[in-house]
N, C-alpha and C positions, 0 to 999 in steps of 0.2 A: 622376350624382351620388349619387343614392339608392342605386343597385346598390352601389358601390364603398363607401360607409356598408355596408350589408349585408355587402358582402363581409368587411369589415375586423373586423366584430362576431364573425360566423361564425367567421372565422381565431383571434378573441382567445378565443372563448369553447373553442373546438377547441386550444389553449395550455393553458390555464386546465386543462381535463380529462385534458390529459397526463399533469402534473404530480402526477394523484391516482392515477396507475395503477401507481402503485410498492407493492409487496407488504411491509407496514409489520411482518408477523410472521414474515421468513424470520428465520431463525439468525444469519446475518450483519450482519443490519439492528437485531435483537435487543443482539448483543452492541456494535454502535457505540452505542446506546441507553446502553447499562448503562454505558458510557462517557464517555459524550457531554460532561461537563464539562470531564473535564481534557483532551481531545481538542480542545475551543474554546478551553481556557487555555493550551492550547501551549506548557508550561513546559518545560525540558530535565530540570529537579529533580523534575518532579512525572509526567510523561509514558510513564515507563518500564513500568508495570501496565500502559497501554493497547496499547503497541505487542507487550509480551508474549503478552499475553493475543489477540490478533489473531493472531500467529505462531504459537501452541499451539493454536488450537483446533480443529484438525484440520479447517475448513471449507475446500471447494475455491475458495472466492473469498477467502481470507485474503491469497494473493499480489496479487490483482487490487487488494484495499482498500490494500495498503502498495503498490505501484507508483504507484496515483493518486495518494496521500498526498504520497509523496516528492516526486511531479512537481508539485503543488499545482494538481491536478486535482478535489480534492474538495471538495466544496458543500455548505453546509446550508442545507437549505430551513426559514426562519427560521418559517412559517406551520406548519407539522408535527413540526418538527425532525427530521428525517429526512434521513439522508446521502445525496449521489450522487455521481457524477463526473458532469463535463462539460466540453464546449468551447464557447466562443464563437464564436457565429454572425458576430457583429455587437456593435459597440459596447454593445446593450438586452439581447443576446438569445443563451442559451445552449437548446446542445440536448445536455439530461441522460440519463445514462444510470442501469440499475436495478443495484447493486453484486451481489444476487442474481442478476441471469439475465445481464448483462454487453448486457444489449438495451437499444436506445434507448427512453426514454417519451415524447420529445417535445421540443417546442423550447417554449421558457417564457422570459417577461422575466426581464432577470438583478436586479431592485429587491427581490425578498423572498429571494435567495440571495446567502449569506454565503461567498466562498470562502477554504479555511484554506490559511493561507501559513506553512507551519513553515520556523523559520530553518535555517539552516545546521547547527547541534547536534542539533537534531532530526530533520533529515535524514540525517544520520549513524549517529545512531539507528535511525530506519527503515531506511535501508540494509543495516545492519548487521542486522537482524532477517530480511530478507530474503533473507540468505545461504543460509538455510537451504533456499529454496527452488531460488535459482539455481545453487548447485553443481552439481545434476546437470539443467541445463536445456539440450534439444538445440543450443540456439546456444552456440556457443565465447564467443563475443563476452558473453553474460552470466555464463557461467562466469569470464571473463576478471574482470568486473565487479566480482564473489563476494570473488574472492580479493584486488580493489586496499580491497575494503571491509573485509576480514578484515585485510589488512594496516594498516589505520587503526584499526582499532576493535575486533579483534580480541578475545574473551574466554571465559571455560570453558565457558560454555554452547556454544559454536562448536567445540569439540574431536569431540565424537561424531560430528556431523553431516560434519564435515570428513572425519574416517578414514573413516566410510561412502562417502565419494563418490570415495577414491580407487583403488580396486580396479578399479570399472568406467568408469573415465575412459581413452577411448580416443584422445586427444591427448598423445601422450610431452611435450611441451612441456609443459602443463597438468598434467599428472599430476607431473612434477618440480618445479613449482611451488608444488602441492599441498603436495608432500611433503614440501617447503624450510618453508614456513607450518606446519605440523601441527608438526614440531620446534619451531620457534621457538614456538608457543604451547603445547606440552607442555613445556618450558623454564618458562613462568610459569605454567602452570595444571596439569600433571601433578598426578594425585591424591599421590602420596607423593615425598619426595626423593629417593629411587633412581632411580624415571621421569625427575624432573626433569633431574637429574646425569647421568643417560645420554645 
């Protein structure tokens, strides 16, 4: 019985220390901290600058953050204020991961973690931002998902990245769909009246 208690205590200590192993100074974490308040509030009216900042940061982890956020796998450590992504091990335990490295930090009790649950409107904005990365993804399914997002929420900012992806598209059917969507977006967002008319 004593051995079991000691083992449980050791595991508990291991879980706590695992949760502190994250690099709080990583650029992606600092960016999330900069926009922490509006990320936590998750209002469709105010969330745009946070999503845009992540998308346009140039950080290699940006796509990971957006994907996990959209999938409702982003969590906030309420004690440290740091963001992680996580998978549920059981009802009371999370396996948490560092956004900066993608590596597992450890298993922790979920009682001090708050799951971010963006609604469908915010997920639409996040998925729209993901288009930048997904249009040239090696997986054709991801490219198709990006095009579906463009058909629903395409805007002026998507035109340059869509155009850049067309020439290098290896799949003829996906290329044709990209060209069609590019024409539709140009009708709405072309720089000049002549371009839109054409």
